[in-house]
N, C-alpha and C positions, 0 to 999 in steps of 0.2 A: 759836912760830914761825909757825903758821898764822894766829894773830890779827894779827901784825905784817904779814903778807902781805895779808890782807884789809883792814886799815887803810890800808896803802900804796896798794893798788889803788883803794879807795874815795876816798881823797884825790886820787889822780891823775885818776879819773873826774870828780870834782867840779870840779877845776881845768880840765879840758878842757871841761866843759859851761859853766863861767863864761866861758871865752874865746870862745865862739861869739857873733858879733855878732847883734843882734836882726834879725829879718827886715825887709826893705825894705817900707815901706807900699805897698800897691797903689794905683795912681791911681784916681780916680773913673771910673766906667764911661764917662761922657760926655767924659772927658779922654784916653781911649785913642785914639791915632792911628797907632801902630805896633805890630805884633805878628807873631809867627809861631806856627803851630800844626801839629800832626800829628794825623791821625785817619783816619776812613773815611767815604766817601760812598756812598749808595745812591740810585739814580734809577729811578723807575718811570714809564713813560708808556704808559698803556693796558696792552697785553699784553707790552710790551718792558721789560726791566730791565737795569741796569748797576750794578756795584759796583767800587770801587777804593779804594786807600789814597791819602791826600792829604797833601802837605807844602805849606804856604802861607806865604809871607812877604809881609806888607803893610807898606809904608812910605810916606813922603812922596811921594804921586803915583805910586807904583810897586806892582806886584803881580807875584808869581812863584808859580805853582802847578805842582807836579809830581804827576802822577797815575801810580800804579803798580798792577799787578795785586795781588791778595791775596798772591801768592807773590813779589812784588818786581820783576817785569818792568816796565820803563818802558812806559807807554801814550801819554802826551802831556805836553807842557810848554807852559804858557801864560805869556806875559810881556806886561805892559801898562805903559805910561808915557805921557807927554805926546805922544809921537810916534805912538801908536796901540797896538793890541792884536794880538798874534801868537800863533798856535798851531801847534806842530809835533807830528805824531803819530809813533809808533814806526816806522811804515813810510815816514817822510820826507815825508809830505804836509804842505804848509804852507798856512796860511790867515792873512789879514791884514784888518783893518778899522780904521776911525778910533777905535772905542771897544769896550768889552767887550760891550755889548748888541748892537751890529752884528755882532760876531764870533760871538756865540752864535746869532744869527738865521741867519747864513751857514752855520755848521757844523751846528746842531741843528734849524734850521727854526723856532725860537721864540726870542724875545728873553727870555733868562733875566735875573733881576735882579742881575747880577754887579756893577754899579756900586753898588748899595745893600748888597750882601752884607757888605762890611767893617764897616759900621755895625751891621747886624743881628746878625752873628756875635758881637759883644761885648755885645749887648743895648742898643745906643743906639737908642731908639725915640722920642726927643723930638719928631720931626716926624711920627710915625705915630700919630695919636690915634684913628683909626677902630677902634672895637671893642677898644680897649686894655684888657687885664686885667693886674692886678698880683697877685703872690703874697703870702703873709704876711710875707715878708722885705723887701717893697718892690721886688722884682725883676720885670721884665716876664715875663708868663706867655704871653700871645698878643696879636696885633694883626693888622690888615689894612692893606696898603699897595699901591696900584695894582693891585688884583685878586689879590694874593698874600696868603694866610693864613699867618702865621708863628707857630709855637708852640715855646716853650722847654719841652721834655719832661723835662729833667734839668739840674742844675747840678753843678759840681765839688765843692761843699760846701754845707752848710746855713747859710751866712752871707750877709749883705746884699751884700758885695762879690764874691761868688763869680761866676765866669764860666760861661757856658753849657757844658754837656757834651754835650747832644743837642738838636738843632734840627730842626724839620720845616717845610718850605716846600711849600705846596700851591696849585695853580691849575688849574682844570678837571681834566683827567686826569693832570696832571703832579704827581708826589709826589717830593720830594727830602728825604733825611734825612742830616744831617751829625753824626757822632759824633766829638767832639774828645777825643783821648787826652792831649794835652799842650799847654799854653799857654806862651809865652814873651813877656813884655811888655818885655823889655830892648830898647833901641834897636839 
């Protein structure tokens, strides 16, 4: 009786495994134009520091970032599209600018590379050839672009098509680290 049960369960398990569709092939790094991610961001500027959780959805000409405290309390929401960039804080302060760089300069006093970040976050470095370094898998390891030093400190897997899991951006006294916990490349 026990042998029949084991045989039945083994056959059922094998049938279930055979019914799983093969995983969708991941697009090439330079073909990724839409994504969403969740993770954590840490910003240090001199003696000041800030950490938050981030949910970011990037699509055709649009961006939506939601920043929350490590405990989940909403801190700020950023939306950008062809009409401009808008930021609303938890205390209902609103900021607007024609683009993301202008918005970051208005809010933080420095033009952060927010327009380049969607390319950098997926590892698209085709136009950043200054000091470009590649790892043994052929993935970008670090580069410089417009005064920013970008380093890919970790990837989600040890494969050539793996996406970054930990990115560091540095310029002068400003240090930004983005830890990506989950990627979604579905439209």
